[in-house]
C-alpha positions as CSV (number, residue, x, y, z in Angstrom):
1,M,-9.3,32.9,4.8
2,K,-8.2,36.0,6.7
3,K,-8.1,33.9,9.9
4,F,-5.7,31.5,8.2
5,A,-3.4,34.4,7.1
6,A,-3.0,35.3,10.7
7,M,-2.2,31.7,11.5
8,V,0.7,31.6,8.9
9,A,2.8,32.4,11.9
10,F,6.1,30.6,12.0
11,G,9.1,30.1,9.9
12,V,12.9,29.6,9.9
13,A,15.3,32.5,9.3
14,L,18.3,31.5,7.4
15,S,21.6,32.6,6.2
16,T,22.1,30.2,3.2
17,G,20.0,28.3,0.8
18,A,21.4,25.1,2.2
19,A,19.9,25.9,5.6
20,F,16.5,26.2,4.1
21,A,16.7,22.8,2.5
22,D,18.0,21.1,5.7
23,T,15.3,22.7,7.9
24,M,12.5,21.8,5.5
25,A,13.8,18.3,5.2
26,N,13.6,18.0,9.0
27,A,9.9,18.9,8.8
28,Y,9.0,16.3,6.2
29,E,7.3,13.3,7.8
30,N,7.1,15.3,11.0
31,T,4.8,17.9,12.5
32,I,5.3,21.6,13.2
33,V,3.1,22.5,16.1
34,V,2.4,26.2,16.6
35,T,1.0,27.2,20.0
36,Y,-0.6,30.6,20.2
37,A,-0.7,32.9,23.2
38,N,-4.3,31.7,24.1
39,G,-3.0,28.1,24.3
40,V,-4.6,26.8,21.1
41,Q,-2.5,24.9,18.5
42,S,-2.2,24.4,14.8
43,R,-0.4,21.4,13.4
44,Y,1.4,21.8,10.1
45,H,2.6,19.0,7.8
46,F,5.1,20.0,5.1
47,N,5.9,17.8,2.1
48,A,8.9,17.5,-0.2
49,D,6.6,18.5,-3.2
50,N,6.0,22.0,-1.8
51,T,2.6,21.2,-0.4
52,F,1.4,21.5,3.1
53,G,-1.6,20.6,5.3
54,V,-2.6,22.3,8.5
55,H,-5.1,21.3,11.2
56,T,-6.4,24.6,12.6
57,P,-7.5,25.3,16.2
58,D,-11.2,25.3,15.0
59,G,-10.8,21.8,13.6
60,A,-10.6,22.8,9.9
61,H,-8.1,21.0,7.6
62,V,-6.5,23.4,5.2
63,H,-4.2,22.4,2.4
64,G,-2.0,24.4,0.0
65,T,1.4,25.1,-1.3
66,Y,4.5,26.7,0.2
67,E,7.6,28.5,-1.2
68,L,10.8,29.5,0.4
69,A,12.0,32.9,-1.0
70,D,14.1,35.8,0.2
71,G,14.4,34.5,3.8
72,Q,10.7,33.9,4.1
73,L,8.3,30.9,4.2
74,C,5.2,31.8,2.1
75,L,2.1,29.6,2.4
76,T,-0.8,29.8,-0.1
77,P,-3.9,27.9,1.2
78,A,-6.2,26.4,-1.5
79,G,-8.6,29.1,-2.4
80,G,-6.9,31.6,-0.1
81,E,-4.3,34.4,-0.1
82,R,-0.6,33.9,0.2
83,G,0.9,34.8,3.5
84,C,4.7,35.1,4.3
85,T,6.6,35.0,7.5
86,P,10.3,35.2,8.3
87,Y,12.0,31.8,8.7
88,V,14.1,30.9,11.9
89,G,16.7,28.3,10.9
90,D,18.3,24.9,11.5
91,K,15.6,23.3,13.7
92,N,15.5,19.6,14.4
93,V,12.9,17.2,15.7
94,G,12.5,17.9,19.4
95,D,13.4,21.6,19.2
96,T,11.0,24.3,20.5
97,W,11.4,28.0,19.9
98,T,9.6,31.3,20.4
99,Q,9.1,33.8,17.6
100,T,6.9,36.6,16.4
101,A,3.8,35.6,14.4
102,T,2.7,37.5,11.3
103,D,0.2,39.4,13.4
104,G,2.9,40.6,15.9
105,S,1.9,38.1,18.7
106,T,4.4,35.7,20.2
107,I,4.0,32.1,19.4
108,N,5.8,28.9,20.5
109,V,6.8,26.4,17.7
110,T,7.8,22.8,18.2
111,L,9.1,20.3,15.6
112,E,7.6,17.0,16.7
113,A,8.5,13.5,15.4
114,G,5.9,11.9,13.2
115,R,2.7,13.1,11.6
116,G,0.5,13.6,14.6
117,G,-2.9,15.3,14.3
118,G,-4.1,13.8,11.0
119,H,-3.3,13.1,7.4
120,S,-0.5,14.9,5.5
121,H,-1.9,15.1,2.0
122,G,-1.0,18.3,0.1
123,H,-4.2,18.3,-2.1
């Protein structure tokens, strides 16, 4: 799961707890697409029950739980290690932004409408 930890690469920085709730609510029923420097993508689906699913560049489907704490988004994949990244706030469907991934690389993140790229179950 080390590879997955490197992929836990995006988030939303926030100034208030309310911003966290609003940003995450915008992600529910939609897809967060992370595009890495080499052009490959991961597609994240976040759910209101603090679960997520991700379709990785190698075709794997990983599920787990997430937590918002101390200005970070922390993801714990099933059977894997928790990884945290700073969160970048108040994004809406259609927004695209650039940020630094947990491994120091630069990534592009897009909040797309709908649940493209597969199912969204948390378990």
